[in-house]
C-alpha positions in Angstrom: 73.5 43.2 -18.1 72.6 41.2 -20.8 70.1 39.8 -18.7 68.2 43.1 -18.6 68.3 43.4 -22.4 66.6 40.0 -22.6 63.8 40.5 -20.4 63.0 43.7 -22.1 63.1 42.0 -25.2 60.2 39.4 -24.1 58.6 42.1 -22.7 58.5 43.9 -26.0 57.6 40.7 -28.0 54.5 40.0 -25.7 53.5 43.9 -25.8 53.8 43.5 -29.7 51.8 39.8 -29.7 48.7 41.6 -27.5 48.8 44.7 -30.1 48.6 42.6 -33.0 45.8 40.8 -31.3 44.0 44.0 -30.8 44.4 45.3 -34.1 42.8 42.1 -35.8 43.5 40.8 -39.5 44.4 43.3 -42.0 41.3 43.7 -44.6 41.3 44.2 -47.9 40.2 47.5 -49.6 36.5 46.5 -50.0 36.1 44.9 -46.8 37.2 48.4 -45.6 34.8 50.0 -47.6 31.7 47.2 -46.5 33.1 47.8 -42.7 32.6 51.7 -43.2 29.4 51.8 -44.8 28.3 48.9 -42.5 29.5 51.5 -39.5 28.1 54.8 -41.3 24.5 52.8 -41.4 24.6 51.9 -37.8 25.1 55.5 -36.9 22.6 56.6 -38.9 20.0 54.4 -37.5 21.0 55.5 -34.3 20.6 59.4 -34.9 17.4 58.3 -36.8 15.7 56.5 -33.8 16.8 59.4 -31.6 15.3 61.9 -33.9 12.1 59.4 -34.0 11.8 59.5 -30.0 12.1 63.6 -30.1 9.6 64.1 -33.2 6.2 65.8 -32.4 4.8 66.2 -35.6 3.3 63.5 -37.1 4.5 64.0 -40.7 8.0 64.1 -39.4 7.5 61.0 -37.1 6.4 58.7 -40.5 9.3 60.1 -42.8 11.5 58.9 -39.5 9.5 55.8 -39.2 10.4 55.0 -43.0 14.0 56.0 -42.8 14.8 53.4 -39.8 12.9 50.8 -42.0 15.0 51.4 -44.8 18.3 51.6 -42.3 17.4 48.3 -40.7 16.8 47.1 -44.1 19.9 47.6 -45.1 21.8 46.5 -42.2 19.9 42.9 -42.7 20.7 42.7 -46.0 24.5 43.9 -45.7 26.9 41.2 -45.2 28.5 41.1 -41.8 32.2 41.6 -41.4 
């Protein structure tokens, strides 16, 4: 009977080790804030590019092109995770 408990414990330890790998290291508040801001900028850029593809009017296209340029510059200047 003890052997069954041992194998369950080993299985649990292996699952916990895999979970910790998937989660990654603990981030500081500043690191989380920067990662969140970068992700928000990436999503905004994707949205602006999609809108640009669908835009028909020249003024709207120019505004979206400027927005895309600003967002791309912001991502280029942002520190990596």
